[in-house]
N, C-alpha and C positions, 0 to 999 in steps of 0.2 A: 931467768927469762932471757931468751935471745932477742936481739934486735931484729925486727922484721924487715931487714934489708938484704937483698940478694937471695931471697928465699921465697918459695911460693906459699900460698895460703895453706894448702893442705899440710905441708911440712911444718909451717909455723904452728898451726893448730895442734898437730901431733906432738910437737915439742912441749906444749903446755902440760901434757900428762907427766912428763919427766920433771918439769919445773915446779909443778903443784900436785905432788902425789896424794895429798890429803884432800884435795878439792874434787868436786863433782864436775869435771870438765866434760861438756857435751861432745859427742863425736860429730865432726863435720862430714856430712854425707854428700853434699853438693855445694861446690864453691859458689854457684850462682845464688845460693840462699845464705850468703855470708852475713847479711845484716840480721836475719832471724837467728842464726847460730850465735852471732856476737851478742845479741840482746839476751839470749839464754845464758851465755857464758858469764856475763856481768851480774847475773843473779846469784852466782856462787858467792858464798860468804867472803872469801878472800878478796874477790874483785869488787863486790858490793861495799865492803868495809872501806876500801880505798877510793870509792867513788869513780870507778872506771866508767868512761863515757858510753852512752848508748850508741850502738852501731848505726842505727837508722838516721842519725844526725850527720852522717858522712856519705860522700859520693863514692869513695873507694876504700877498699879494705886496708891498703897500705897506710894511709893517713890515720885511719881509726886505730890500727894495730900499733902504730908508733905512739899515739897518745896513750893507749893502754900500757904500753911499755914504760913510758915516762911516769904515769900514775903509779904503777906497780913497783917501780924502782924509786919512787919519791924524789924524782929529779925533774925539774922544769915543768912541774904539773900546772903551774900558773900560765904557761904559754902553749896551751893546747891548740891544735890546728883544725878546729871544727870547721867543716865545710858543709854549710846548710844544704840540704837536699831541696 
């Protein structure tokens, strides 16, 4: 899984198909619907099993994606950057 820094959401979402080939990654059709897409993503078994955070608890996709990155890489998961909406 690539770090969601210096990349746009569309490219980061597309990279998940490569990183998780066995998962049912949803296709991001509209970046403005990132929270709905993110909440669908975390229902996939790999993300659900690792307790990936809900996207609607975040104000921006970058902070949410960074927390997903940490959770999925089992690093710093106790220090999530949840920004309540």
